[in-house]
C-alpha positions as CSV (number, residue, x, y, z in Angstrom):
1,M,2.9,-22.8,-13.0
2,A,2.6,-19.2,-11.9
3,D,-0.6,-19.9,-10.0
4,Y,1.1,-22.8,-8.2
5,R,4.0,-20.6,-7.2
6,T,1.7,-17.9,-6.0
7,A,-0.3,-20.3,-3.9
8,H,2.8,-22.0,-2.5
9,E,4.3,-18.7,-1.4
10,H,1.1,-17.5,0.1
11,R,0.8,-20.7,2.2
12,K,4.4,-20.4,3.3
13,S,3.9,-16.8,4.4
14,H,0.9,-17.9,6.6
15,Q,3.0,-20.6,8.4
16,P,4.7,-18.4,11.1
17,A,1.4,-17.0,12.3
18,L,-0.4,-20.4,12.1
19,T,2.4,-22.1,14.0
20,G,2.2,-19.5,16.8
21,V,-1.5,-20.0,17.3
22,L,-1.1,-23.8,17.2
23,R,1.6,-23.7,19.8
24,A,-0.6,-21.6,22.1
25,H,-3.5,-24.1,21.9
26,A,-1.8,-27.5,21.5
27,E,-2.3,-29.8,24.5
28,P,0.6,-32.1,25.0
29,L,-0.4,-35.8,25.1
30,P,1.2,-38.8,26.8
31,P,2.1,-41.8,24.7
32,P,-1.0,-43.7,23.6
33,Q,0.4,-46.8,25.3
34,K,-0.6,-45.1,28.5
35,A,-4.2,-45.8,27.5
36,E,-6.1,-44.5,30.5
37,E,-4.1,-41.2,30.7
38,F,-4.2,-40.7,26.9
39,G,-7.9,-41.5,26.6
40,G,-8.9,-39.2,29.4
41,F,-8.0,-36.2,27.2
42,F,-10.9,-37.2,24.9
43,A,-13.7,-37.4,27.5
44,R,-14.7,-33.9,26.3
45,F,-16.1,-35.5,23.1
46,A,-18.4,-38.0,24.9
47,D,-21.5,-35.9,24.5
48,A,-21.6,-36.8,20.8
49,R,-23.5,-39.8,19.4
50,V,-20.9,-40.4,16.7
51,V,-17.2,-39.9,17.2
52,L,-15.2,-40.3,14.1
53,L,-11.5,-41.1,14.5
54,G,-9.2,-40.7,11.5
55,E,-5.7,-41.6,10.4
56,A,-3.4,-40.0,7.9
57,S,-2.2,-43.4,6.7
58,H,-3.5,-47.0,6.8
59,G,-0.2,-48.4,8.2
60,T,0.8,-46.3,11.2
61,A,1.0,-47.9,14.7
62,E,0.5,-44.7,16.7
63,F,-2.8,-44.0,14.9
64,Y,-4.2,-47.4,15.8
65,N,-3.0,-47.2,19.4
66,A,-4.4,-43.7,19.8
67,R,-7.8,-44.7,18.5
68,A,-7.8,-47.8,20.7
69,A,-7.1,-45.6,23.8
70,I,-9.8,-43.1,22.9
71,T,-12.3,-45.8,22.2
72,R,-11.6,-47.5,25.5
73,E,-12.3,-44.2,27.3
74,L,-15.6,-43.8,25.4
75,I,-16.7,-47.4,26.0
76,Q,-15.6,-47.7,29.6
77,H,-16.8,-44.4,30.9
78,H,-19.4,-42.9,28.5
79,G,-21.6,-45.8,27.2
80,F,-20.4,-46.1,23.6
81,N,-21.4,-49.6,22.4
82,I,-20.4,-49.9,18.7
83,V,-17.0,-49.7,17.0
84,A,-17.4,-49.4,13.2
85,V,-14.4,-49.6,11.1
86,E,-13.3,-49.1,7.4
87,A,-13.2,-52.9,6.8
88,D,-15.4,-55.4,5.1
89,W,-18.5,-56.5,7.0
90,P,-17.9,-60.3,6.9
91,D,-14.2,-59.9,7.9
92,A,-15.0,-57.6,10.8
93,A,-17.7,-60.2,11.9
94,H,-14.8,-62.6,12.8
95,I,-13.6,-60.0,15.3
96,D,-17.1,-59.2,16.4
97,R,-17.8,-62.8,17.3
98,Y,-14.5,-63.0,19.1
99,V,-15.0,-59.9,21.2
100,R,-18.7,-60.7,22.0
101,H,-18.0,-64.3,22.9
102,H,-20.1,-65.7,20.1
103,A,-19.6,-69.1,18.5
104,A,-17.2,-69.2,15.5
105,R,-18.8,-69.2,12.1
106,P,-16.1,-70.0,9.5
107,G,-16.2,-68.3,6.1
108,R,-14.6,-69.1,2.8
109,G,-11.2,-68.5,4.1
110,E,-9.1,-66.5,6.6
111,A,-10.4,-63.1,7.8
112,F,-8.6,-60.1,6.3
113,S,-6.8,-62.2,3.7
114,R,-7.5,-59.7,0.9
115,F,-5.1,-56.8,0.1
116,P,-4.1,-54.9,2.1
117,V,-3.8,-57.7,4.7
118,W,-1.7,-55.6,7.2
119,M,-4.4,-52.9,7.5
120,W,-6.4,-54.9,10.1
121,R,-4.4,-58.1,10.6
122,N,-1.8,-56.4,12.8
123,R,-0.7,-56.5,16.4
124,E,-2.3,-53.2,17.2
125,V,-5.8,-54.3,16.2
126,M,-5.3,-57.6,18.0
127,S,-4.4,-55.9,21.2
128,F,-7.6,-53.8,21.1
129,A,-9.7,-56.9,20.2
130,D,-8.3,-58.7,23.2
131,W,-9.1,-55.7,25.5
132,L,-12.6,-55.5,24.1
133,R,-13.2,-59.2,24.6
134,A,-12.2,-58.9,28.2
135,H,-14.3,-55.8,28.7
136,N,-17.4,-57.6,27.2
137,E,-17.0,-60.6,29.3
138,T,-18.4,-58.8,32.4
139,L,-21.5,-57.6,30.5
140,Q,-24.8,-59.1,29.6
141,S,-25.0,-60.3,26.0
142,A,-27.3,-57.5,24.8
143,A,-25.0,-54.9,26.3
144,R,-21.7,-56.0,24.8
145,V,-19.9,-53.7,22.5
146,S,-19.9,-54.8,18.8
147,F,-17.1,-54.5,16.2
148,N,-18.5,-54.0,12.7
149,G,-17.2,-53.4,9.2
150,L,-18.5,-50.6,6.9
151,D,-16.9,-51.3,3.6
152,V,-18.1,-52.5,0.3
153,Y,-15.5,-54.8,-1.3
154,S,-16.5,-58.3,0.0
155,L,-18.6,-59.5,-2.9
156,G,-17.7,-63.2,-2.7
157,E,-17.6,-63.5,1.1
158,S,-20.9,-61.7,1.5
159,I,-22.6,-64.0,-1.0
160,H,-21.3,-67.0,1.0
161,A,-22.6,-65.5,4.2
162,V,-26.1,-64.9,2.8
163,L,-26.3,-68.5,1.4
164,A,-25.0,-70.0,4.6
165,Y,-27.7,-68.2,6.6
166,L,-30.5,-69.2,4.2
167,D,-29.2,-72.8,4.2
168,R,-29.9,-72.9,8.0
169,V,-33.2,-71.1,8.1
170,D,-34.9,-71.5,4.7
171,P,-33.3,-74.0,2.3
172,E,-35.8,-73.3,-0.5
173,A,-35.0,-69.6,-0.4
174,A,-31.3,-70.6,-0.4
175,N,-31.7,-72.4,-3.7
176,L,-33.4,-69.3,-5.2
177,A,-30.6,-67.1,-3.9
178,R,-28.0,-69.4,-5.4
179,R,-29.6,-69.1,-8.8
180,R,-29.7,-65.3,-8.5
181,Y,-26.2,-64.9,-7.3
182,G,-25.0,-67.4,-9.9
183,C,-25.0,-64.4,-12.3
184,L,-21.9,-63.2,-10.3
185,T,-20.2,-66.6,-9.8
186,P,-17.5,-66.2,-12.5
187,W,-16.3,-63.0,-10.9
188,Q,-16.5,-63.7,-7.1
189,E,-12.7,-64.0,-6.8
190,E,-11.9,-61.1,-9.2
191,P,-15.0,-58.8,-9.0
192,A,-13.2,-56.0,-10.8
193,Q,-13.4,-58.2,-13.9
194,Y,-17.2,-58.1,-13.7
195,G,-17.2,-54.4,-14.2
196,R,-14.8,-54.7,-17.1
197,A,-17.0,-57.4,-18.7
198,V,-20.1,-55.1,-18.4
199,L,-18.4,-52.0,-19.6
200,Y,-16.2,-53.4,-22.4
201,Q,-17.6,-56.8,-23.4
202,G,-21.4,-56.3,-23.4
203,K,-22.1,-58.5,-20.4
204,E,-25.6,-57.9,-19.0
205,T,-25.6,-56.6,-15.4
206,C,-26.6,-58.7,-12.4
207,E,-28.2,-55.7,-10.8
208,G,-31.8,-56.9,-11.0
209,E,-30.9,-60.3,-9.4
210,V,-29.1,-58.9,-6.4
211,V,-31.7,-56.3,-5.8
212,R,-34.5,-58.9,-5.9
213,Q,-32.6,-61.1,-3.4
214,L,-32.2,-58.2,-0.9
215,N,-35.9,-57.2,-1.3
216,D,-37.0,-60.8,-0.6
217,M,-34.9,-60.9,2.6
218,L,-36.4,-57.6,3.7
219,A,-39.9,-58.7,2.9
220,R,-39.6,-61.8,5.0
221,R,-37.9,-60.1,7.9
222,L,-40.7,-60.8,10.4
223,D,-40.5,-64.5,9.7
224,Y,-36.7,-64.7,9.9
225,M,-36.3,-62.4,12.9
226,R,-38.5,-64.6,15.0
227,E,-35.8,-67.2,14.8
228,D,-32.7,-65.0,15.4
229,G,-32.9,-61.3,14.8
230,E,-29.2,-60.7,15.0
231,A,-28.4,-63.4,12.5
232,W,-31.0,-62.0,10.1
233,F,-29.5,-58.5,10.5
234,D,-26.0,-59.9,9.7
235,A,-27.3,-61.8,6.6
236,T,-29.3,-58.8,5.4
237,Q,-26.2,-56.5,5.8
238,N,-24.3,-59.0,3.7
239,A,-27.0,-58.9,1.1
240,R,-26.7,-55.1,1.1
241,V,-23.0,-55.4,0.6
242,V,-23.6,-57.7,-2.5
243,R,-26.0,-55.1,-3.9
244,A,-23.5,-52.2,-3.3
245,A,-20.5,-54.2,-4.5
246,E,-22.2,-55.2,-7.7
247,H,-22.9,-51.6,-8.4
248,Y,-19.4,-50.4,-7.3
249,Y,-17.4,-52.8,-9.4
250,R,-19.7,-52.0,-12.4
251,I,-19.0,-48.3,-12.2
252,M,-15.4,-48.2,-11.0
253,Y,-14.1,-47.9,-14.5
254,R,-16.4,-44.9,-15.3
255,G,-14.6,-42.5,-12.9
256,S,-13.3,-42.1,-9.4
257,T,-16.0,-39.6,-8.2
258,E,-19.0,-41.9,-8.8
259,S,-17.4,-45.0,-7.3
260,W,-16.0,-43.0,-4.3
261,N,-19.5,-41.6,-3.5
262,L,-21.2,-44.9,-3.8
263,R,-18.7,-46.5,-1.4
264,D,-19.0,-43.7,1.2
265,R,-22.8,-43.7,0.9
266,H,-22.8,-47.4,1.6
267,M,-20.5,-47.0,4.6
268,F,-22.7,-44.2,6.0
269,D,-25.9,-46.3,5.4
270,T,-24.3,-49.2,7.2
271,L,-23.4,-46.9,10.1
272,S,-27.0,-45.7,10.2
273,A,-28.3,-49.3,10.2
274,L,-26.1,-50.2,13.1
275,L,-27.3,-47.3,15.2
276,A,-31.0,-48.1,14.3
277,A,-30.5,-51.8,15.2
278,R,-29.0,-51.0,18.7
279,G,-31.8,-48.5,19.5
280,P,-32.0,-44.9,20.6
281,D,-29.2,-45.2,23.2
282,A,-26.7,-46.5,20.6
283,R,-23.4,-44.6,20.3
284,V,-20.6,-45.4,17.9
285,V,-16.9,-44.8,17.4
286,V,-15.8,-44.9,13.8
287,W,-12.2,-45.8,12.7
288,A,-11.5,-44.8,9.1
289,H,-9.0,-42.7,7.1
290,N,-9.0,-38.9,7.4
291,S,-10.3,-38.8,3.8
292,H,-13.5,-40.6,4.9
293,I,-14.2,-39.1,8.4
294,G,-13.4,-35.4,7.7
295,N,-15.9,-33.2,6.1
296,A,-15.2,-33.6,2.3
297,A,-16.9,-30.3,1.6
298,A,-13.9,-28.6,3.2
299,T,-11.3,-30.3,0.9
300,S,-10.4,-30.4,-2.8
301,M,-12.3,-33.8,-2.8
302,G,-15.5,-32.0,-2.1
303,W,-14.7,-29.2,-4.4
304,Q,-14.5,-31.8,-7.2
305,G,-17.9,-33.4,-6.4
306,E,-17.0,-36.1,-3.9
307,F,-18.7,-36.5,-0.5
308,N,-17.8,-38.8,2.4
309,V,-19.0,-40.4,5.6
310,G,-17.9,-37.4,7.7
311,E,-19.9,-34.9,5.6
312,L,-23.0,-37.2,5.7
313,C,-22.6,-37.5,9.5
314,R,-22.3,-33.8,9.9
315,T,-25.4,-33.2,7.8
316,T,-27.4,-35.9,9.6
317,F,-26.3,-35.6,13.2
318,G,-25.1,-32.0,13.4
319,D,-23.3,-31.4,16.7
320,G,-24.0,-35.0,17.6
321,A,-21.1,-36.0,15.3
322,V,-17.5,-35.1,16.1
323,A,-14.6,-35.7,13.6
324,I,-11.0,-36.0,14.9
325,G,-8.2,-36.0,12.3
326,F,-4.8,-37.4,12.8
327,G,-1.4,-36.3,11.3
328,T,2.3,-36.9,11.4
329,D,5.5,-35.4,10.0
330,R,7.8,-38.3,9.4
331,G,8.7,-41.9,10.4
332,T,7.9,-45.2,8.9
333,V,4.7,-46.7,7.4
334,A,3.5,-50.1,6.2
335,A,2.4,-49.6,2.6
336,A,2.6,-51.0,-0.9
337,S,4.0,-49.4,-4.0
338,D,1.1,-50.5,-6.2
339,W,-2.4,-51.9,-5.7
340,G,-2.1,-55.6,-4.8
341,G,1.6,-55.3,-4.1
342,A,3.5,-56.6,-1.2
343,M,3.7,-54.7,2.1
344,E,6.9,-52.7,2.4
345,L,8.3,-50.7,5.3
346,K,8.6,-47.3,3.9
347,S,10.1,-44.0,5.2
348,V,7.7,-41.1,5.4
349,L,9.2,-37.9,4.0
350,P,9.1,-34.8,6.3
351,A,6.1,-32.6,5.5
352,R,6.2,-29.9,2.8
353,T,6.7,-26.4,4.1
354,D,3.3,-25.2,2.7
355,S,1.3,-27.9,4.6
356,Y,-0.6,-28.1,7.8
357,E,1.7,-30.9,9.0
358,Y,4.7,-28.5,8.7
359,A,2.9,-26.0,11.0
360,F,2.2,-28.6,13.6
361,R,5.9,-29.8,13.4
362,K,7.1,-26.3,14.0
363,T,5.2,-26.0,17.3
364,G,7.9,-28.2,18.8
365,V,5.2,-30.4,20.6
366,S,5.8,-34.0,19.7
367,R,2.3,-35.3,20.6
368,S,-0.7,-33.1,20.9
369,L,-4.5,-32.6,20.8
370,T,-5.7,-29.4,19.2
371,D,-9.4,-28.7,19.8
372,W,-11.0,-25.7,18.1
373,R,-14.6,-26.1,19.1
374,G,-16.4,-23.3,20.9
375,T,-16.2,-19.6,20.9
376,A,-13.2,-19.5,23.3
377,R,-11.0,-20.9,20.5
378,R,-12.2,-18.6,17.7
379,E,-8.7,-17.3,17.0
380,L,-7.5,-20.9,16.5
381,A,-10.4,-21.8,14.2
382,E,-9.9,-18.7,12.1
383,A,-6.2,-19.4,11.7
384,L,-7.1,-22.9,10.5
385,R,-9.5,-21.5,7.9
386,E,-6.6,-20.7,5.5
387,S,-6.5,-23.3,2.7
388,M,-3.3,-25.3,3.0
389,L,-1.9,-28.6,1.8
390,E,-2.6,-31.8,3.7
391,R,-1.1,-35.2,3.2
392,A,-3.0,-38.5,2.8
393,I,-1.2,-41.9,2.7
394,G,-3.5,-44.8,2.1
395,V,-2.4,-48.5,1.5
396,I,-0.1,-47.2,-1.3
397,Y,2.7,-44.7,-0.6
398,R,4.9,-43.4,-3.4
399,P,7.4,-40.9,-1.9
400,E,9.0,-40.3,-5.3
401,T,5.7,-38.6,-6.5
402,E,4.5,-37.5,-3.1
403,F,3.3,-34.0,-4.0
404,L,1.1,-35.3,-6.8
405,S,0.1,-38.6,-5.2
406,H,-0.5,-37.7,-1.6
407,Y,-1.2,-34.0,-1.1
408,F,-4.5,-32.2,-1.4
409,E,-5.9,-28.8,-0.4
410,A,-8.1,-28.5,2.7
411,V,-9.5,-26.1,5.3
412,L,-8.7,-27.9,8.5
413,A,-11.1,-25.9,10.7
414,D,-14.1,-27.0,8.6
415,Q,-12.8,-30.5,7.8
416,F,-12.4,-31.7,11.5
417,D,-13.4,-30.6,15.0
418,A,-10.0,-31.5,16.5
419,Y,-6.7,-32.9,15.5
420,V,-4.2,-35.4,17.0
421,W,-0.6,-34.9,16.1
422,F,2.4,-37.2,16.3
423,E,5.6,-35.7,15.1
424,E,7.3,-39.0,14.4
425,T,5.4,-42.3,13.8
426,T,6.2,-46.0,13.2
427,A,4.7,-48.8,11.0
428,V,2.1,-51.3,12.3
429,T,3.3,-54.8,13.1
430,P,1.6,-57.3,10.8
431,L,0.4,-60.7,12.2
432,A,1.2,-64.0,10.6
433,S,-1.6,-66.1,9.2
434,G,-3.3,-68.8,11.3
435,R,-4.4,-69.1,14.9
436,P,-1.8,-69.0,17.6
437,H,-1.5,-72.2,19.8
438,G,-4.0,-72.0,22.6
439,A,-6.1,-69.3,21.2
440,P,-9.9,-69.8,21.4
441,D,-11.8,-71.2,18.3
442,T,-13.3,-67.7,17.9
443,Y,-9.9,-66.1,17.4
444,P,-10.6,-63.7,14.6
445,F,-7.4,-64.0,12.5
446,G,-7.4,-67.7,11.8
447,L,-10.8,-68.9,10.7
């Protein structure tokens, strides 16, 4: 307790000086609804190959609208051609086919029907998807901007996608794949139960079968790619998801660090595969939580052995990767109280006085961009190298235990390259199920 009080008092004593430096360097931003004007502030980051855009919660409208405006700037004026998001590959493929004017390819159910539904099935994402569809309409097919998922959770849907592809191109191989994936059939709807069965009930793993299936598809890539290289890439990525998901659900009960690292390694590998597939001129904007896109080595996550997409990008791409964090002080957020629970409209508590968010609030600037790259901003970078608390709200928010549930230590200057601040924010607007009347067959939220 004494150590906590000492750290708390030290952070509070640093706040006035930090606030003063932040106030001197904060660049006021227009509302993100003014997309052209807002996005123009971020043209300075266009020399990167990978621009990672964060969020401090999974249910805040301003974060989605800001990322959309920044991404529009990078696509329209700077040649970025991939949007990669913290979503499952087959779900994001519904949006991808919609925005690139491809034929619909129904899956096992509606896209983004798994908890947390509101994270991608919301009005803010739909607005961006409509804009991207209109933008792509004027481009040749090969030049159209794609929308891709990076995550690892879609075991059943990815199995379905692999089998549907092989049924079209190689029915004999499809039969073999069905036998291999049959090992996972009892758990496709509740994959976490597979991990429990392996760990506690002596169930043999399905690892060998899913690895063999992926290796077979890679070994036959020349034959399959002759027919349709993009369809083969999609199917192979789904086979990679099955492999990673089998491993993830098998180890998730053994500890959070190992499963976190597997998930972020998979997301980074998927990001790398997308860049390789689009060629040397490919450039990508990533949408994911701050905890994934900031450098984990500069946070208590990294100090406990976890790494993330941002750290792997920084190691791989160097200055070619830019990470931009997002933060807020208060407002409302769409979140659940427990995993698998219903979405609630929750009030976000004002930030703690020993946090970075409190320092940004005290600047008096309601919306700002703070960029500490380069030698001219050395004073700012040094001020942000003091370890402070930072808040992270995911799909679950528990304000009654906020300090223990949602705060962690970080060194902001080493975690991100820049930071977007909104003093007060509002919750995303979820979409209803189904396809609206008159929407095209490729509409992504109703297949």
